[in-house]
One Martini backbone bead per residue (centre of mass of N, CA, C, O) as a GRO file, in nm:
protein
  334
    1MET     BB    1  -1.784   3.484   1.552
    2MET     BB    2  -1.598   3.422   1.285
    3ARG     BB    3  -1.389   3.653   1.091
    4PHE     BB    4  -1.290   3.724   0.786
    5LEU     BB    5  -1.038   3.887   0.615
    6SER     BB    6  -0.993   4.134   0.419
    7LYS     BB    7  -0.785   4.321   0.238
    8ARG     BB    8  -0.863   4.585   0.384
    9ASP     BB    9  -0.829   4.485   0.670
   10LYS     BB   10  -0.524   4.419   0.649
   11GLN     BB   11  -0.434   4.717   0.589
   12ARG     BB   12  -0.545   4.810   0.891
   13MET     BB   13  -0.345   4.669   1.036
   14PRO     BB   14  -0.121   4.651   1.257
   15ASP     BB   15   0.180   4.634   1.343
   16ASP     BB   16   0.413   4.444   1.520
   17SER     BB   17   0.412   4.662   1.766
   18SER     BB   18   0.140   4.586   1.823
   19PRO     BB   19  -0.099   4.459   1.977
   20ALA     BB   20  -0.251   4.177   2.006
   21HIS     BB   21  -0.519   4.006   1.863
   22THR     BB   22  -0.825   3.867   1.939
   23VAL     BB   23  -1.046   3.585   1.880
   24ASP     BB   24  -1.388   3.534   1.904
   25VAL     BB   25  -1.552   3.204   1.895
   26GLY     BB   26  -1.687   3.128   2.130
   27ASN     BB   27  -1.905   2.872   2.228
   28PRO     BB   28  -1.891   2.561   2.183
   29GLU     BB   29  -2.064   2.300   2.101
   30PRO     BB   30  -2.159   2.032   2.242
   31VAL     BB   31  -2.155   1.710   2.245
   32SER     BB   32  -2.369   1.488   2.207
   33GLU     BB   33  -2.475   1.208   2.366
   34GLN     BB   34  -2.513   1.034   2.117
   35ILE     BB   35  -2.227   1.072   2.003
   36ALA     BB   36  -2.058   1.007   2.255
   37SER     BB   37  -2.164   0.707   2.285
   38ALA     BB   38  -2.038   0.620   1.992
   39LEU     BB   39  -1.727   0.661   1.989
   40PRO     BB   40  -1.591   0.404   2.116
   41SER     BB   41  -1.716   0.211   1.876
   42ARG     BB   42  -1.606   0.390   1.616
   43LEU     BB   43  -1.320   0.456   1.739
   44PRO     BB   44  -0.998   0.377   1.710
   45SER     BB   45  -0.767   0.355   1.998
   46ALA     BB   46  -0.638   0.076   1.903
   47PRO     BB   47  -0.497  -0.187   1.818
   48ILE     BB   48  -0.534  -0.492   1.701
   49VAL     BB   49  -0.513  -0.790   1.880
   50VAL     BB   50  -0.292  -1.071   1.796
   51GLY     BB   51  -0.232  -1.217   2.049
   52ASP     BB   52   0.064  -1.101   2.107
   53PRO     BB   53   0.174  -0.793   2.157
   54THR     BB   54   0.312  -0.513   2.083
   55PRO     BB   55   0.479  -0.289   2.221
   56ALA     BB   56   0.424   0.014   2.353
   57PHE     BB   57   0.468   0.326   2.159
   58GLU     BB   58   0.618   0.609   2.028
   59PRO     BB   59   0.667   0.718   1.737
   60LYS     BB   60   0.908   0.800   1.507
   61ALA     BB   61   1.068   0.993   1.321
   62VAL     BB   62   1.243   1.037   1.058
   63GLY     BB   63   1.567   1.011   1.014
   64ASP     BB   64   1.857   1.176   0.903
   65GLU     BB   65   1.999   0.919   0.764
   66TYR     BB   66   1.781   0.947   0.508
   67GLY     BB   67   1.768   1.226   0.449
   68ARG     BB   68   1.617   1.461   0.221
   69THR     BB   69   1.329   1.347   0.191
   70PRO     BB   70   1.039   1.306   0.102
   71TYR     BB   71   0.751   1.304   0.219
   72ARG     BB   72   0.640   1.035   0.456
   73ALA     BB   73   0.396   0.855   0.551
   74ASP     BB   74   0.295   0.622   0.776
   75THR     BB   75   0.002   0.638   0.628
   76MET     BB   76  -0.198   0.486   0.362
   77ILE     BB   77  -0.521   0.570   0.207
   78ASP     BB   78  -0.774   0.393   0.007
   79GLY     BB   79  -1.098   0.430  -0.176
   80TRP     BB   80  -1.323   0.287  -0.432
   81SER     BB   81  -1.564   0.326  -0.702
   82ARG     BB   82  -1.552   0.176  -1.044
   83GLY     BB   83  -1.749   0.035  -1.215
   84PRO     BB   84  -1.658  -0.310  -1.151
   85PHE     BB   85  -1.508  -0.167  -0.896
   86THR     BB   86  -1.373  -0.232  -0.562
   87ILE     BB   87  -1.159  -0.052  -0.330
   88ARG     BB   88  -0.893  -0.124  -0.090
   89ALA     BB   89  -0.621   0.070   0.066
   90ALA     BB   90  -0.299   0.007   0.240
   91SER     BB   91  -0.013   0.168   0.417
   92VAL     BB   92   0.208   0.063   0.681
   93ARG     BB   93   0.409   0.117   0.930
   94GLY     BB   94   0.609  -0.057   1.106
   95TYR     BB   95   0.708  -0.109   1.427
   96LEU     BB   96   1.011  -0.095   1.377
   97HIS     BB   97   1.011   0.180   1.218
   98ARG     BB   98   0.875   0.339   1.445
   99TYR     BB   99   1.107   0.289   1.651
  100ASN     BB  100   1.377   0.369   1.452
  101GLY     BB  101   1.293   0.588   1.211
  102ALA     BB  102   1.197   0.457   0.964
  103PRO     BB  103   1.066   0.432   0.671
  104ARG     BB  104   0.831   0.351   0.462
  105GLN     BB  105   0.887   0.086   0.212
  106ASP     BB  106   0.615   0.079   0.114
  107ASP     BB  107   0.385   0.055  -0.180
  108PHE     BB  108   0.117   0.205  -0.386
  109ALA     BB  109  -0.091   0.171  -0.692
  110VAL     BB  110  -0.399   0.310  -0.840
  111THR     BB  111  -0.587   0.255  -1.151
  112ALA     BB  112  -0.831   0.384  -1.381
  113ALA     BB  113  -0.940   0.371  -1.671
  114PRO     BB  114  -1.129   0.585  -1.858
  115ASP     BB  115  -1.343   0.343  -1.934
  116ARG     BB  116  -1.380   0.171  -1.649
  117GLU     BB  117  -1.271  -0.144  -1.742
  118ARG     BB  118  -0.987  -0.088  -1.583
  119LEU     BB  119  -0.751  -0.225  -1.348
  120ILE     BB  120  -0.456  -0.097  -1.171
  121VAL     BB  121  -0.198  -0.270  -0.980
  122ALA     BB  122   0.063  -0.173  -0.739
  123VAL     BB  123   0.316  -0.349  -0.542
  124ALA     BB  124   0.570  -0.257  -0.292
  125ASP     BB  125   0.894  -0.375  -0.140
  126GLY     BB  126   1.142  -0.256   0.018
  127VAL     BB  127   1.460  -0.335   0.066
  128SER     BB  128   1.620  -0.313   0.368
  129ALA     BB  129   1.928  -0.299   0.257
  130ALA     BB  130   1.820  -0.049   0.114
  131ARG     BB  131   1.833   0.277   0.197
  132HIS     BB  132   1.622   0.382  -0.061
  133SER     BB  133   1.363   0.187  -0.094
  134HIS     BB  134   1.127   0.388  -0.068
  135ILE     BB  135   1.186   0.512  -0.347
  136GLY     BB  136   1.172   0.253  -0.512
  137SER     BB  137   0.874   0.177  -0.462
  138THR     BB  138   0.749   0.436  -0.576
  139THR     BB  139   0.875   0.426  -0.856
  140ALA     BB  140   0.758   0.151  -0.941
  141VAL     BB  141   0.444   0.195  -0.913
  142ARG     BB  142   0.421   0.448  -1.094
  143TYR     BB  143   0.548   0.339  -1.350
  144ALA     BB  144   0.383   0.078  -1.392
  145THR     BB  145   0.098   0.203  -1.415
  146GLN     BB  146   0.166   0.383  -1.655
  147TRP     BB  147   0.257   0.164  -1.852
  148LEU     BB  148  -0.012   0.003  -1.849
  149GLU     BB  149  -0.204   0.240  -1.929
  150GLU     BB  150  -0.050   0.283  -2.223
  151GLN     BB  151  -0.164   0.034  -2.325
  152PRO     BB  152  -0.326  -0.113  -2.550
  153ALA     BB  153  -0.620  -0.275  -2.522
  154GLN     BB  154  -0.555  -0.524  -2.719
  155GLU     BB  155  -0.287  -0.609  -2.530
  156PHE     BB  156  -0.400  -0.732  -2.249
  157GLY     BB  157  -0.381  -1.041  -2.333
  158ASP     BB  158  -0.049  -0.959  -2.405
  159ILE     BB  159   0.154  -0.876  -2.190
  160GLY     BB  160   0.480  -0.731  -2.146
  161TRP     BB  161   0.615  -0.816  -1.862
  162HIS     BB  162   0.919  -0.810  -1.907
  163SER     BB  163   0.923  -0.517  -2.007
  164LEU     BB  164   0.815  -0.388  -1.757
  165PHE     BB  165   1.053  -0.474  -1.564
  166GLN     BB  166   1.281  -0.356  -1.732
  167ASN     BB  167   1.181  -0.059  -1.731
  168THR     BB  168   1.174  -0.032  -1.424
  169ALA     BB  169   1.475  -0.085  -1.381
  170TRP     BB  170   1.568   0.158  -1.543
  171MET     BB  171   1.428   0.370  -1.364
  172LEU     BB  172   1.587   0.299  -1.106
  173THR     BB  173   1.864   0.375  -1.220
  174GLU     BB  174   1.796   0.670  -1.273
  175ARG     BB  175   1.715   0.736  -0.978
  176ALA     BB  176   1.985   0.663  -0.843
  177ALA     BB  177   2.153   0.892  -0.962
  178ALA     BB  178   1.997   1.118  -0.815
  179VAL     BB  179   2.023   1.016  -0.519
  180LEU     BB  180   2.359   0.983  -0.551
  181SER     BB  181   2.485   1.204  -0.730
  182LEU     BB  182   2.512   1.090  -1.033
  183PRO     BB  183   2.552   1.077  -1.365
  184GLN     BB  184   2.548   0.756  -1.327
  185ALA     BB  185   2.402   0.425  -1.298
  186ASP     BB  186   2.409   0.106  -1.203
  187ALA     BB  187   2.263  -0.185  -1.110
  188GLU     BB  188   2.420  -0.217  -0.842
  189GLN     BB  189   2.361   0.064  -0.727
  190ALA     BB  190   2.052   0.040  -0.743
  191GLU     BB  191   2.028  -0.202  -0.554
  192GLN     BB  192   2.164  -0.071  -0.300
  193ALA     BB  193   1.943   0.172  -0.294
  194LEU     BB  194   1.635   0.058  -0.452
  195ALA     BB  195   1.536  -0.206  -0.381
  196THR     BB  196   1.244  -0.399  -0.513
  197THR     BB  197   0.946  -0.506  -0.523
  198LEU     BB  198   0.690  -0.632  -0.775
  199THR     BB  199   0.330  -0.612  -0.815
  200CYS     BB  200   0.092  -0.684  -1.081
  201VAL     BB  201  -0.250  -0.580  -1.178
  202VAL     BB  202  -0.508  -0.676  -1.417
  203CYS     BB  203  -0.848  -0.567  -1.450
  204GLU     BB  204  -1.154  -0.718  -1.569
  205GLN     BB  205  -1.447  -0.780  -1.694
  206HIS     BB  206  -1.644  -1.053  -1.695
  207ALA     BB  207  -1.873  -1.202  -1.897
  208ASP     BB  208  -1.991  -1.389  -1.634
  209GLY     BB  209  -1.878  -1.225  -1.422
  210GLY     BB  210  -1.686  -1.048  -1.250
  211LEU     BB  211  -1.331  -1.108  -1.272
  212SER     BB  212  -1.036  -1.049  -1.470
  213ALA     BB  213  -0.697  -1.155  -1.391
  214THR     BB  214  -0.363  -1.024  -1.438
  215LEU     BB  215  -0.036  -1.144  -1.314
  216ALA     BB  216   0.281  -1.015  -1.178
  217GLY     BB  217   0.625  -1.080  -1.038
  218VAL     BB  218   0.893  -0.945  -0.822
  219GLY     BB  219   0.927  -1.134  -0.562
  220ASP     BB  220   0.744  -1.173  -0.228
  221SER     BB  221   0.496  -1.074  -0.311
  222GLY     BB  222   0.131  -1.112  -0.300
  223VAL     BB  223  -0.152  -1.331  -0.398
  224TRP     BB  224  -0.505  -1.355  -0.317
  225LEU     BB  225  -0.800  -1.560  -0.265
  226LEU     BB  226  -1.107  -1.476  -0.122
  227SER     BB  227  -1.311  -1.758  -0.010
  228GLY     BB  228  -1.476  -1.683   0.226
  229ALA     BB  229  -1.232  -1.818   0.463
  230SER     BB  230  -1.033  -1.857   0.217
  231PHE     BB  231  -0.681  -1.856   0.129
  232ILE     BB  232  -0.569  -1.836  -0.201
  233PRO     BB  233  -0.286  -1.888  -0.354
  234VAL     BB  234  -0.137  -1.726  -0.654
  235LEU     BB  235   0.121  -1.536  -0.566
  236GLY     BB  236   0.410  -1.577  -0.423
  237GLY     BB  237   0.613  -1.559  -0.168
  238LYS     BB  238   0.807  -1.747   0.024
  239PRO     BB  239   1.046  -1.961  -0.011
  240ALA     BB  240   1.117  -2.295   0.034
  241SER     BB  241   1.303  -2.516   0.172
  242GLY     BB  242   1.396  -2.843   0.220
  243SER     BB  243   1.289  -2.816   0.532
  244GLY     BB  244   1.029  -2.597   0.504
  245LEU     BB  245   1.158  -2.330   0.530
  246THR     BB  246   1.159  -2.005   0.511
  247SER     BB  247   1.292  -1.743   0.331
  248SER     BB  248   1.453  -1.412   0.373
  249ALA     BB  249   1.532  -1.386   0.095
  250VAL     BB  250   1.554  -1.109  -0.146
  251SER     BB  251   1.436  -1.055  -0.479
  252GLY     BB  252   1.474  -0.764  -0.688
  253LEU     BB  253   1.465  -0.478  -0.807
  254PRO     BB  254   1.671  -0.461  -1.091
  255ARG     BB  255   1.625  -0.757  -1.095
  256VAL     BB  256   1.564  -0.974  -1.377
  257PRO     BB  257   1.426  -1.230  -1.481
  258ASN     BB  258   1.423  -1.426  -1.761
  259GLU     BB  259   1.131  -1.501  -1.651
  260VAL     BB  260   0.775  -1.404  -1.678
  261GLU     BB  261   0.488  -1.543  -1.524
  262PRO     BB  262   0.175  -1.523  -1.581
  263ILE     BB  263  -0.147  -1.492  -1.412
  264SER     BB  264  -0.476  -1.625  -1.410
  265VAL     BB  265  -0.792  -1.496  -1.269
  266ILE     BB  266  -1.109  -1.555  -1.120
  267VAL     BB  267  -1.350  -1.324  -0.981
  268GLU     BB  268  -1.606  -1.383  -0.801
  269PRO     BB  269  -1.880  -1.318  -0.669
  270GLY     BB  270  -1.774  -1.270  -0.323
  271GLN     BB  271  -1.491  -1.223  -0.388
  272VAL     BB  272  -1.131  -1.156  -0.312
  273LEU     BB  273  -0.862  -0.961  -0.415
  274LEU     BB  274  -0.519  -0.988  -0.300
  275VAL     BB  275  -0.255  -0.738  -0.250
  276GLY     BB  276   0.071  -0.804  -0.095
  277THR     BB  277   0.293  -0.800   0.141
  278ASP     BB  278   0.483  -0.971   0.381
  279GLY     BB  279   0.355  -0.816   0.621
  280PHE     BB  280   0.093  -0.986   0.557
  281GLY     BB  281   0.173  -1.282   0.464
  282ASP     BB  282   0.324  -1.395   0.711
  283PRO     BB  283   0.088  -1.381   0.928
  284LEU     BB  284  -0.118  -1.534   0.752
  285GLY     BB  285  -0.022  -1.763   0.583
  286SER     BB  286  -0.276  -1.996   0.532
  287GLY     BB  287  -0.537  -1.857   0.697
  288ASP     BB  288  -0.606  -2.041   0.975
  289GLY     BB  289  -0.570  -1.818   1.168
  290GLU     BB  290  -0.613  -1.519   1.329
  291VAL     BB  291  -0.556  -1.339   1.085
  292GLY     BB  292  -0.755  -1.473   0.893
  293ALA     BB  293  -1.006  -1.424   1.070
  294LEU     BB  294  -0.995  -1.119   1.064
  295PHE     BB  295  -1.010  -1.077   0.745
  296ALA     BB  296  -1.265  -1.234   0.695
  297SER     BB  297  -1.447  -1.048   0.875
  298VAL     BB  298  -1.379  -0.778   0.709
  299LEU     BB  299  -1.414  -0.889   0.385
  300ALA     BB  300  -1.632  -1.100   0.387
  301GLY     BB  301  -1.934  -0.992   0.245
  302ARG     BB  302  -1.778  -0.705   0.256
  303VAL     BB  303  -1.724  -0.343   0.274
  304PRO     BB  304  -1.514  -0.155   0.418
  305SER     BB  305  -1.392   0.097   0.538
  306GLN     BB  306  -1.106   0.262   0.519
  307LEU     BB  307  -1.042   0.268   0.826
  308GLU     BB  308  -1.103  -0.029   0.889
  309PHE     BB  309  -0.894  -0.148   0.701
  310ALA     BB  310  -0.640  -0.009   0.824
  311HIS     BB  311  -0.682  -0.106   1.115
  312ALA     BB  312  -0.648  -0.407   1.055
  313LEU     BB  313  -0.357  -0.387   0.927
  314ASP     BB  314  -0.257  -0.256   1.222
  315PHE     BB  315  -0.196  -0.490   1.376
  316SER     BB  316  -0.103  -0.661   1.684
  317ARG     BB  317   0.202  -0.870   1.667
  318GLU     BB  318   0.433  -1.048   1.777
  319THR     BB  319   0.718  -1.025   1.543
  320PHE     BB  320   0.519  -0.850   1.350
  321ASP     BB  321   0.704  -0.553   1.217
  322ASP     BB  322   0.635  -0.494   0.934
  323ASP     BB  323   0.547  -0.367   0.670
  324ARG     BB  324   0.209  -0.289   0.532
  325THR     BB  325   0.038  -0.407   0.231
  326LEU     BB  326  -0.306  -0.360   0.093
  327VAL     BB  327  -0.515  -0.484  -0.177
  328ALA     BB  328  -0.868  -0.473  -0.240
  329ILE     BB  329  -1.091  -0.664  -0.468
  330TRP     BB  330  -1.418  -0.607  -0.591
  331PRO     BB  331  -1.688  -0.699  -0.737
  332ARG     BB  332  -1.915  -0.486  -0.930
  333GLU     BB  333  -2.225  -0.380  -0.977
  334ASN     BB  334  -2.372  -0.159  -1.218
   0.00000   0.00000   0.00000
């Protein structure tokens, strides 16, 4: 049996010139046959393959060319229930970034107000052309959720969305100065360094049951309502050209459009509100394909575990190799 050393024990330990001591931990108990038989079906050993898979490889660590940035995990997972809300959230580094050693450029933040009657969600997708957009996305979601949380309760029916995005753009400019080691930075320098999309959602319990959500965004991250097996687009997504093809051009903060139009939606019991980046939205498409079938089976009529949710989001499908972030919100009976 392992014994932890007290302070007195440590004082009696020999110096570095003495022979090393080994600790006998005994023979560990073997895993029971019942547990062992359940492991293959319970633990995901490989990504879920949808169509043709992405080639298998060992991911690379973040490369030195991105500077001495704060530690950034390949995958972030969260999930909990509070008041009238249940959430699952995950952000995973895309297969391309795992292959070339780039950091995960997506991020999310979720907070529940102290009165437990309000949920605030922010999702951001760092623009790939901006070298430090992973810092931009994190800065944006953390600032935005804090800004929204500090608004007086009576103002939530009339949130100053344009002010939110303007203030977030200002914060990105301030952050760019620190990242670039400049006395101050302008909007153009901030865009080149930290450009990011930002989509925010504020949810409250609806008087007739379910949830009432107000949302707005800058950029092509999206919001969907999952009802049964149907994915109803609510906000965002890539704009289509005159030919019907979607555009890959992305406009994000610190550029703020002249007008920001919020959208309100009711989430009925049994429905799920989804907030995600284009790494999820592009392969989802209209929701009628294999990716839609996967997420309908995982999310509709049930709340998956945190790991099951993240495992589904990390599916493997050839050509869809972008970072993916998704936050799912279920109405919950108190």
